[in-house]
Backbone as ProteinMPNN parsed JSONL, in Angstrom:
{"seq_chain_A": "MYELSAESPADTPEVEALMDLCFAPGRTALSSYRLREGVDPVAGLCLMTRNEYGVPVGAIRYWPVRIGDQPVLLLGPIAVHPTAQGEGLGAYLMRESLHRAADMGWQRVMLVGDLPYYARFGFVKLADVEMPPPTNPDRVLGLELVEGAWAGVSGHVERIADAGA", "coords_chain_A": {"N_chain_A": [[0.848, -1.178, 0.0], [0.521, 2.188, -0.835], [1.076, 5.595, 0.03], [-0.09, 8.602, -1.185], [1.028, 11.921, -1.541], [1.365, 15.511, -1.606], [4.517, 16.86, -2.422], [6.479, 18.355, 0.052], [8.534, 21.117, 1.221], [10.056, 19.989, 3.298], [10.29, 17.392, 2.461], [12.121, 17.411, 0.44], [14.982, 16.629, 0.687], [14.765, 13.784, 0.869], [13.414, 13.169, -1.503], [15.243, 14.1, -3.382], [17.312, 12.28, -2.869], [16.07, 9.932, -3.733], [15.817, 10.548, -6.47], [18.54, 10.703, -7.142], [19.243, 8.029, -6.743], [17.757, 6.777, -8.762], [18.574, 7.897, -11.158], [21.369, 8.74, -13.295], [24.475, 9.934, -11.875], [25.129, 12.408, -13.047], [22.771, 13.739, -13.577], [21.857, 16.341, -13.054], [23.222, 17.87, -14.814], [21.9, 17.945, -17.178], [20.181, 19.669, -19.834], [17.542, 20.374, -19.227], [17.604, 20.881, -16.531], [18.759, 23.389, -16.404], [16.638, 25.004, -16.958], [15.219, 24.818, -14.66], [16.685, 25.85, -12.585], [16.805, 27.996, -9.84], [14.111, 28.382, -9.892], [10.931, 27.969, -8.53], [9.293, 24.837, -8.05], [6.07, 23.768, -9.336], [3.625, 24.17, -7.095], [1.564, 21.737, -5.553], [1.535, 20.042, -7.711], [3.806, 18.577, -7.615], [4.33, 15.52, -6.627], [4.453, 12.711, -4.376], [5.014, 9.285, -3.41], [4.844, 7.156, -0.612], [5.966, 4.172, 0.952], [4.662, 1.525, 3.101], [6.348, 1.79, 5.237], [6.986, 4.384, 5.358], [8.901, 5.242, 3.6], [10.062, 7.075, 0.813], [9.007, 6.113, -2.369], [8.299, 6.876, -4.875], [8.201, 9.703, -7.079], [7.215, 12.762, -8.616], [7.757, 15.697, -10.479], [7.016, 19.108, -11.427], [7.615, 22.024, -13.396], [7.416, 25.516, -14.084], [7.603, 26.834, -17.336], [8.21, 28.773, -20.31], [7.094, 29.296, -23.628], [7.561, 31.443, -26.069], [4.991, 33.642, -25.468], [3.515, 31.901, -24.017], [2.493, 29.988, -21.246], [3.845, 26.953, -19.99], [3.892, 23.669, -18.673], [6.668, 21.98, -17.478], [7.383, 18.756, -17.249], [9.003, 16.66, -14.994], [11.783, 15.694, -13.028], [10.553, 12.268, -13.08], [10.392, 9.587, -10.905], [10.784, 6.227, -9.773], [11.406, 4.097, -7.126], [13.817, 1.496, -7.453], [13.008, -0.969, -6.272], [10.296, -0.859, -6.39], [9.564, -0.612, -8.98], [7.681, -1.417, -11.905], [5.254, -1.801, -10.742], [3.31, -0.044, -11.403], [3.43, 2.488, -10.297], [4.696, 4.737, -11.452], [3.006, 5.308, -13.638], [0.684, 5.833, -12.21], [1.436, 8.141, -10.717], [1.884, 9.85, -12.883], [-0.662, 9.993, -14.192], [-2.323, 10.969, -12.098], [-1.093, 13.42, -11.46], [-1.276, 14.792, -13.903], [-4.033, 15.008, -14.136], [-4.53, 16.689, -11.952], [-3.106, 18.931, -12.831], [-4.652, 19.751, -15.028], [-7.007, 20.383, -13.657], [-6.082, 22.588, -12.278], [-5.974, 24.437, -14.235], [-3.934, 24.483, -16.117], [-2.828, 24.271, -19.497], [-1.111, 22.948, -21.236], [1.523, 20.506, -21.395], [4.937, 19.601, -21.272], [7.805, 17.488, -21.876], [11.024, 15.878, -21.71], [11.758, 12.938, -23.118], [11.259, 9.384, -23.75], [9.397, 8.613, -26.513], [8.017, 6.108, -27.078], [7.364, 5.215, -24.471], [5.975, 7.408, -23.225], [3.896, 7.948, -24.973], [1.651, 6.447, -24.36], [0.348, 7.941, -22.502], [-0.594, 9.971, -23.962], [1.251, 11.767, -24.994], [3.008, 13.45, -27.611], [5.435, 13.971, -30.235], [6.977, 17.139, -30.275], [7.415, 19.098, -32.824], [8.039, 21.763, -33.328], [9.152, 22.947, -31.11], [11.858, 23.998, -29.184], [14.246, 22.791, -27.079], [16.888, 23.763, -24.812], [20.228, 23.201, -26.051], [22.192, 20.291, -25.279], [19.845, 18.858, -26.15], [18.146, 16.134, -27.6], [16.092, 16.581, -30.313], [14.097, 14.749, -31.007], [13.182, 13.769, -28.647], [11.668, 15.649, -27.407], [8.647, 16.176, -26.126], [5.063, 16.61, -26.037], [1.875, 17.297, -24.448], [-1.544, 17.943, -24.725], [-3.657, 19.439, -22.441], [-5.882, 20.795, -22.762], [-7.877, 20.808, -25.555], [-6.292, 21.618, -28.567], [-4.337, 23.203, -27.434], [-1.588, 23.251, -28.01], [-1.502, 24.299, -30.527], [-0.034, 26.517, -32.739], [1.963, 27.143, -30.915], [5.286, 27.619, -30.659], [8.89, 27.564, -30.811], [11.672, 28.569, -28.709], [12.184, 27.023, -25.546], [11.89, 28.636, -22.496], [13.15, 29.653, -19.313], [11.253, 30.594, -16.45], [10.48, 32.534, -13.563], [8.248, 33.294, -12.244], [5.985, 31.809, -11.652], [5.864, 29.805, -9.73], [5.852, 27.861, -6.73]], "CA_chain_A": [[0.0, 0.0, 0.0], [1.305, 3.406, -0.951], [0.393, 6.822, 0.393], [0.197, 9.704, -2.089], [0.948, 13.249, -0.94], [2.119, 16.565, -2.271], [5.853, 17.037, -1.878], [6.676, 19.582, 0.824], [9.962, 21.436, 1.329], [10.701, 19.049, 4.218], [10.506, 16.135, 1.744], [13.101, 17.598, -0.625], [16.175, 15.777, 0.765], [14.426, 12.391, 0.556], [13.084, 13.076, -2.929], [16.516, 14.225, -4.102], [18.014, 11.002, -2.714], [15.401, 8.993, -4.639], [16.212, 10.917, -7.837], [19.94, 10.29, -7.303], [19.255, 6.577, -6.853], [17.119, 6.336, -9.994], [19.189, 8.478, -12.349], [22.827, 8.836, -13.284], [24.966, 11.023, -11.033], [25.198, 13.662, -13.786], [21.432, 14.147, -14.007], [21.649, 17.784, -12.95], [23.923, 18.525, -15.921], [21.023, 17.961, -18.342], [19.698, 21.008, -20.184], [16.271, 20.659, -18.559], [17.898, 21.428, -15.211], [19.029, 24.826, -16.551], [15.33, 25.668, -16.942], [14.674, 24.69, -13.302], [17.545, 26.532, -11.615], [16.29, 29.226, -9.276], [12.67, 28.45, -10.133], [10.166, 27.085, -7.652], [8.409, 23.891, -8.734], [4.652, 24.129, -9.258], [3.024, 23.609, -5.873], [0.373, 20.926, -5.767], [1.746, 19.072, -8.785], [4.948, 17.749, -7.254], [3.723, 14.484, -5.795], [5.311, 11.59, -4.003], [4.39, 8.152, -2.741], [5.643, 6.494, 0.422], [5.499, 2.815, 1.237], [4.081, 1.334, 4.433], [7.359, 2.145, 6.233], [7.228, 5.813, 5.257], [10.032, 5.493, 2.708], [9.646, 7.538, -0.515], [9.244, 5.148, -3.438], [7.978, 7.487, -6.157], [8.077, 11.158, -7.054], [7.096, 13.453, -9.894], [7.859, 17.145, -10.302], [6.668, 19.985, -12.548], [8.228, 23.351, -13.345], [6.857, 26.429, -15.083], [8.464, 27.382, -18.385], [7.456, 29.586, -21.272], [7.46, 29.256, -25.04], [6.969, 32.708, -26.489], [4.225, 34.202, -24.345], [2.628, 30.84, -23.54], [2.973, 29.186, -20.118], [3.903, 25.511, -20.231], [4.424, 22.85, -17.584], [7.765, 21.076, -17.81], [7.286, 17.589, -16.386], [10.222, 15.918, -14.748], [11.844, 14.26, -13.288], [9.658, 11.305, -12.44], [11.239, 8.468, -10.483], [10.221, 5.165, -8.933], [12.468, 3.314, -6.502], [13.994, 0.222, -8.169], [12.279, -2.079, -5.652], [8.858, -0.688, -6.65], [9.32, -0.483, -10.419], [6.838, -2.459, -12.466], [4.011, -1.896, -9.977], [2.372, 0.965, -11.888], [3.538, 3.746, -9.559], [5.009, 5.821, -12.374], [1.774, 5.631, -14.365], [-0.224, 6.443, -11.24], [1.901, 9.508, -10.488], [1.677, 10.599, -14.124], [-2.087, 10.261, -14.413], [-2.84, 11.807, -11.018], [-0.555, 14.78, -11.574], [-1.852, 15.423, -15.106], [-5.412, 15.353, -13.773], [-4.445, 17.878, -11.097], [-2.673, 20.065, -13.658], [-5.825, 20.208, -15.772], [-7.903, 21.02, -12.684], [-5.493, 23.875, -11.902], [-6.087, 25.352, -15.363], [-2.834, 24.39, -17.071], [-3.331, 23.846, -20.803], [-0.159, 22.114, -21.979], [2.636, 19.929, -20.647], [6.01, 19.059, -22.108], [8.869, 16.762, -21.197], [12.054, 15.285, -22.552], [11.7, 11.526, -22.79], [11.104, 8.379, -24.801], [8.035, 8.589, -27.045], [7.31, 4.834, -26.894], [6.829, 5.119, -23.117], [5.05, 8.496, -22.89], [2.756, 7.988, -25.902], [0.478, 5.839, -23.722], [-0.325, 9.0, -21.741], [-1.053, 10.958, -24.929], [2.312, 12.661, -25.441], [3.447, 13.367, -29.003], [6.642, 14.747, -30.523], [6.76, 18.552, -30.558], [8.367, 19.412, -33.888], [8.371, 23.189, -33.393], [9.579, 23.42, -29.794], [13.29, 23.777, -29.054], [14.865, 22.783, -25.75], [18.303, 24.152, -24.883], [21.114, 22.107, -26.44], [22.227, 19.398, -26.424], [18.675, 17.986, -26.135], [17.749, 15.485, -28.841], [14.75, 17.073, -30.637], [13.128, 13.655, -31.091], [12.742, 13.448, -27.284], [10.872, 16.766, -26.896], [7.276, 15.676, -26.246], [4.045, 17.454, -25.431], [0.522, 16.795, -24.23], [-2.57, 18.973, -24.55], [-4.655, 19.231, -21.398], [-7.031, 21.448, -23.376], [-7.775, 20.557, -26.983], [-5.75, 22.708, -29.367], [-3.445, 24.045, -26.631], [-0.257, 23.38, -28.627], [-1.621, 24.929, -31.85], [0.625, 27.811, -32.858], [3.004, 27.336, -29.913], [6.565, 27.167, -31.203], [10.046, 28.356, -30.444], [12.577, 28.128, -27.646], [11.681, 26.899, -24.181], [12.626, 29.567, -21.646], [12.863, 29.55, -17.88], [10.562, 31.713, -15.816], [10.497, 32.4, -12.116], [7.092, 34.002, -11.689], [4.792, 30.967, -11.568], [6.197, 28.63, -8.926], [5.082, 27.488, -5.54]], "C_chain_A": [[0.886, 1.231, 0.0], [0.442, 4.608, -0.597], [0.862, 7.935, -0.533], [0.071, 11.013, -1.321], [1.674, 14.244, -1.827], [3.482, 16.65, -1.612], [5.921, 18.371, -1.142], [8.171, 19.895, 0.849], [10.716, 20.479, 2.266], [11.016, 17.712, 3.544], [11.664, 16.207, 0.755], [14.343, 16.722, -0.482], [15.899, 14.307, 0.419], [14.106, 12.211, -0.926], [14.354, 13.197, -3.764], [17.319, 12.923, -4.013], [17.405, 9.938, -3.626], [15.793, 9.279, -6.084], [17.654, 10.481, -8.111], [20.052, 8.785, -7.481], [18.778, 6.111, -8.232], [17.805, 6.821, -11.268], [20.7, 8.541, -12.183], [23.281, 10.024, -12.442], [24.992, 12.382, -11.744], [23.85, 14.211, -14.212], [21.243, 15.655, -13.99], [22.409, 18.56, -14.022], [23.055, 18.61, -17.174], [20.468, 19.364, -18.574], [18.383, 21.348, -19.504], [16.493, 21.229, -17.165], [18.239, 22.914, -15.272], [17.723, 25.614, -16.501], [14.726, 25.68, -15.54], [15.449, 25.498, -12.268], [16.926, 27.841, -11.15], [14.796, 29.429, -9.454], [11.981, 27.492, -9.17], [9.359, 26.099, -8.48], [6.956, 24.325, -8.537], [4.014, 23.398, -8.081], [1.754, 22.84, -6.217], [0.513, 19.898, -6.869], [2.948, 18.181, -8.531], [4.451, 16.763, -6.201], [4.746, 13.413, -5.448], [4.471, 10.481, -3.37], [5.391, 7.588, -1.742], [5.075, 5.09, 0.618], [5.004, 2.715, 2.679], [5.062, 1.658, 5.56], [7.69, 3.642, 6.213], [8.38, 6.197, 4.349], [9.514, 5.979, 1.354], [10.001, 6.507, -1.586], [8.877, 5.69, -4.814], [7.851, 8.987, -6.008], [7.966, 11.691, -8.477], [7.112, 14.948, -9.597], [7.491, 17.871, -11.586], [7.254, 21.37, -12.31], [7.568, 24.248, -14.39], [7.94, 26.867, -16.068], [7.57, 28.18, -19.326], [8.001, 29.318, -22.665], [6.761, 30.46, -25.655], [6.266, 33.321, -25.297], [3.3, 33.171, -23.708], [3.229, 30.09, -22.344], [2.852, 27.699, -20.434], [4.412, 24.844, -18.965], [5.531, 21.963, -18.136], [7.727, 19.942, -16.794], [8.667, 16.975, -16.216], [11.056, 16.53, -13.645], [10.708, 13.494, -12.615], [10.522, 10.088, -12.117], [10.449, 7.495, -9.624], [11.392, 4.33, -8.422], [12.592, 1.967, -7.221], [13.209, -0.945, -7.573], [10.773, -1.999, -5.904], [8.547, -0.54, -8.134], [8.517, -1.681, -10.922], [5.516, -2.628, -11.749], [2.979, -0.841, -10.397], [2.442, 2.297, -11.163], [3.828, 4.934, -10.475], [3.775, 6.267, -13.141], [0.763, 6.301, -13.442], [0.157, 7.892, -10.974], [1.643, 10.388, -11.709], [0.205, 10.966, -14.287], [-2.667, 11.199, -13.351], [-2.354, 13.246, -11.164], [-1.099, 15.499, -12.809], [-3.301, 15.831, -14.855], [-5.421, 16.625, -12.923], [-4.03, 19.113, -11.894], [-3.843, 20.63, -14.451], [-6.794, 20.924, -14.841], [-7.404, 22.398, -12.264], [-5.536, 24.888, -13.051], [-4.913, 25.36, -16.325], [-3.369, 23.813, -18.377], [-2.418, 22.86, -21.516], [0.99, 21.694, -21.08], [3.681, 19.458, -21.65], [7.008, 18.314, -21.236], [9.906, 16.351, -22.212], [12.096, 13.818, -22.167], [11.504, 10.654, -24.01], [9.652, 8.299, -25.25], [7.347, 7.24, -26.857], [6.725, 4.664, -25.495], [5.719, 6.154, -22.893], [3.851, 8.604, -23.829], [1.503, 7.397, -25.255], [-0.289, 6.828, -22.849], [-0.83, 10.117, -22.657], [0.007, 11.926, -25.42], [2.687, 12.38, -26.893], [4.714, 14.215, -29.16], [6.247, 16.179, -30.852], [7.811, 19.004, -31.575], [8.847, 20.861, -33.848], [8.805, 23.794, -32.066], [11.04, 23.035, -29.605], [13.736, 23.901, -27.602], [16.302, 23.259, -25.907], [19.159, 22.954, -25.292], [21.819, 21.534, -25.223], [21.042, 18.44, -26.496], [18.381, 17.428, -27.523], [16.324, 15.928, -29.171], [13.688, 15.981, -30.744], [12.565, 13.289, -29.718], [11.919, 14.565, -26.651], [9.403, 16.451, -27.181], [6.3, 16.613, -25.55], [2.698, 16.773, -25.346], [-0.403, 17.991, -24.071], [-3.512, 18.565, -23.433], [-5.967, 19.879, -21.805], [-6.853, 21.273, -24.88], [-7.297, 21.809, -27.72], [-4.723, 23.568, -28.66], [-2.05, 24.208, -27.231], [-0.321, 24.059, -29.989], [-0.963, 26.308, -31.826], [1.705, 28.083, -31.832], [4.301, 26.756, -30.469], [7.676, 28.083, -30.726], [10.845, 27.732, -29.317], [11.862, 28.06, -26.298], [12.547, 27.783, -23.297], [12.216, 29.378, -20.191], [12.13, 30.793, -17.419], [10.549, 31.475, -14.316], [9.285, 33.012, -11.467], [5.856, 33.141, -11.543], [5.031, 29.729, -10.72], [5.276, 28.421, -7.759], [4.468, 28.674, -4.831]], "O_chain_A": [[1.87, 1.31, 0.736], [-0.755, 4.64, -0.88], [2.06, 8.187, -0.657], [-0.867, 11.2, -0.547], [2.483, 13.875, -2.678], [3.599, 16.529, -0.393], [5.47, 19.395, -1.657], [8.988, 19.031, 0.532], [11.893, 20.196, 2.041], [11.899, 16.981, 3.994], [12.137, 15.174, 0.282], [14.74, 16.104, -1.47], [16.709, 13.663, -0.248], [14.488, 11.208, -1.529], [14.522, 12.474, -4.746], [17.941, 12.515, -4.994], [18.127, 9.138, -4.221], [16.072, 8.351, -6.843], [17.954, 9.954, -9.182], [20.862, 8.312, -8.278], [19.328, 5.167, -8.798], [17.637, 6.227, -12.332], [21.231, 8.413, -11.08], [22.554, 11.008, -12.311], [24.885, 13.414, -11.082], [23.778, 15.054, -15.107], [20.53, 16.193, -14.838], [22.257, 19.777, -14.129], [23.433, 19.277, -18.137], [20.306, 20.145, -17.636], [18.133, 22.521, -19.226], [15.657, 21.982, -16.667], [18.032, 23.63, -14.293], [17.704, 26.76, -16.052], [13.82, 26.466, -15.263], [14.928, 25.796, -11.193], [16.566, 28.692, -11.964], [14.275, 30.515, -9.2], [12.4, 26.344, -9.015], [8.795, 26.476, -9.507], [6.657, 25.15, -7.674], [3.884, 22.174, -8.081], [0.974, 23.257, -7.072], [-0.297, 18.976, -6.963], [3.092, 17.137, -9.168], [4.189, 17.122, -5.053], [5.755, 13.238, -6.13], [3.373, 10.716, -2.868], [6.597, 7.547, -1.984], [3.875, 4.856, 0.47], [4.94, 3.719, 3.389], [4.654, 1.787, 6.714], [8.557, 4.107, 6.953], [8.795, 7.356, 4.329], [8.612, 5.359, 0.792], [11.151, 6.082, -1.694], [9.122, 5.024, -5.82], [7.45, 9.49, -4.959], [8.546, 11.141, -9.413], [6.555, 15.405, -8.598], [7.631, 17.332, -12.684], [7.371, 21.825, -11.173], [7.201, 23.777, -15.467], [9.049, 27.224, -15.672], [6.352, 28.249, -19.157], [9.203, 29.139, -22.858], [5.535, 30.5, -25.753], [6.867, 33.501, -24.238], [2.401, 33.528, -22.946], [4.359, 29.607, -22.427], [1.889, 27.252, -21.059], [5.264, 25.393, -18.266], [5.346, 21.279, -19.143], [8.008, 20.15, -15.613], [9.403, 16.796, -17.185], [11.016, 17.734, -13.389], [10.017, 13.994, -11.727], [11.289, 9.62, -12.959], [9.57, 7.883, -8.855], [12.256, 3.913, -9.192], [11.578, 1.358, -7.563], [12.784, -1.831, -8.314], [10.053, -2.966, -5.658], [7.387, -0.361, -8.506], [8.659, -2.8, -10.429], [4.731, -3.507, -12.103], [1.9, -0.758, -9.811], [1.594, 3.16, -11.39], [3.266, 6.013, -10.29], [3.523, 7.464, -13.279], [0.065, 7.23, -13.85], [-0.699, 8.775, -11.002], [1.231, 11.54, -11.574], [-0.125, 12.132, -14.499], [-3.418, 12.119, -13.677], [-3.135, 14.184, -11.006], [-1.353, 16.702, -12.755], [-3.74, 16.886, -15.314], [-6.227, 17.526, -13.153], [-4.541, 20.209, -11.661], [-4.009, 21.846, -14.537], [-7.344, 21.965, -15.201], [-8.201, 23.276, -11.932], [-5.18, 26.052, -12.87], [-4.89, 26.161, -17.259], [-4.261, 22.965, -18.365], [-2.88, 22.035, -22.304], [1.381, 22.401, -20.151], [3.35, 18.98, -22.735], [7.048, 18.49, -20.018], [9.695, 16.461, -23.42], [12.428, 13.479, -21.031], [11.573, 11.117, -25.148], [8.774, 7.956, -24.459], [6.169, 7.223, -26.501], [5.684, 4.026, -25.346], [4.638, 5.805, -22.419], [2.882, 9.29, -23.505], [0.394, 7.818, -25.582], [-1.443, 6.582, -22.495], [-1.42, 11.091, -22.19], [-0.307, 12.829, -26.196], [2.685, 11.234, -27.343], [5.017, 15.064, -28.322], [5.304, 16.414, -31.608], [8.96, 19.26, -31.216], [9.958, 21.151, -34.294], [8.825, 25.016, -31.914], [11.42, 21.887, -29.837], [13.623, 24.959, -26.983], [16.875, 23.174, -26.993], [18.853, 21.819, -24.924], [22.016, 22.24, -24.234], [21.233, 17.285, -26.878], [18.371, 18.169, -28.506], [15.419, 15.674, -28.376], [12.5, 16.261, -30.588], [11.569, 12.57, -29.636], [11.513, 14.454, -25.494], [8.97, 16.458, -28.334], [6.655, 17.314, -24.603], [2.413, 15.814, -26.063], [-0.079, 18.943, -23.361], [-4.095, 17.481, -23.465], [-7.027, 19.559, -21.267], [-5.783, 21.564, -25.415], [-7.824, 22.904, -27.525], [-4.273, 24.569, -29.219], [-1.392, 25.217, -26.976], [0.726, 24.37, -30.557], [-1.296, 27.154, -30.997], [2.316, 29.151, -31.861], [4.4, 25.555, -30.717], [7.442, 29.214, -30.299], [10.718, 26.546, -29.012], [11.049, 28.92, -25.961], [13.775, 27.701, -23.332], [11.086, 28.995, -19.888], [12.351, 31.893, -17.925], [10.603, 30.332, -13.862], [9.281, 33.232, -10.256], [4.768, 33.675, -11.329], [4.432, 28.687, -10.989], [4.091, 28.755, -7.794], [3.794, 28.506, -3.815]]}, "name": "protein", "num_of_chains": 1, "seq": "MYELSAESPADTPEVEALMDLCFAPGRTALSSYRLREGVDPVAGLCLMTRNEYGVPVGAIRYWPVRIGDQPVLLLGPIAVHPTAQGEGLGAYLMRESLHRAADMGWQRVMLVGDLPYYARFGFVKLADVEMPPPTNPDRVLGLELVEGAWAGVSGHVERIADAGA"}
């Protein structure tokens, strides 16, 4: 049994430890981290799950970015502890957080990831959106939370600091 909760500032060290466990040590060198530096994550969308012992076993985070004058949610990272992988926690965190994002009025979400995995949640390749280099453009994916939300949205993804927690 897992308990879902919003990540609080007190949870940050445990969530960071989970991210370090699940990803390569150089994860913070990725270009997506440049968009997150000095920016508060979006409160209410950064979720985590704990197991019956209170240990964090899953986490998902969102950050505000902008493409042109359009606000966009940047999803990531999402992590599931190796001992809990294959139990559907990642999909649960994804679906629950996307539902909450729509309820909060967000219209579009993007991420950098593998299309074969994220397509099951409705993500598609964003041909006209450019992440900072050296991001592989084939891994830049988007999802509409409101029909037509990506229409006409193109250009460089930029960091913003005015829409965080």
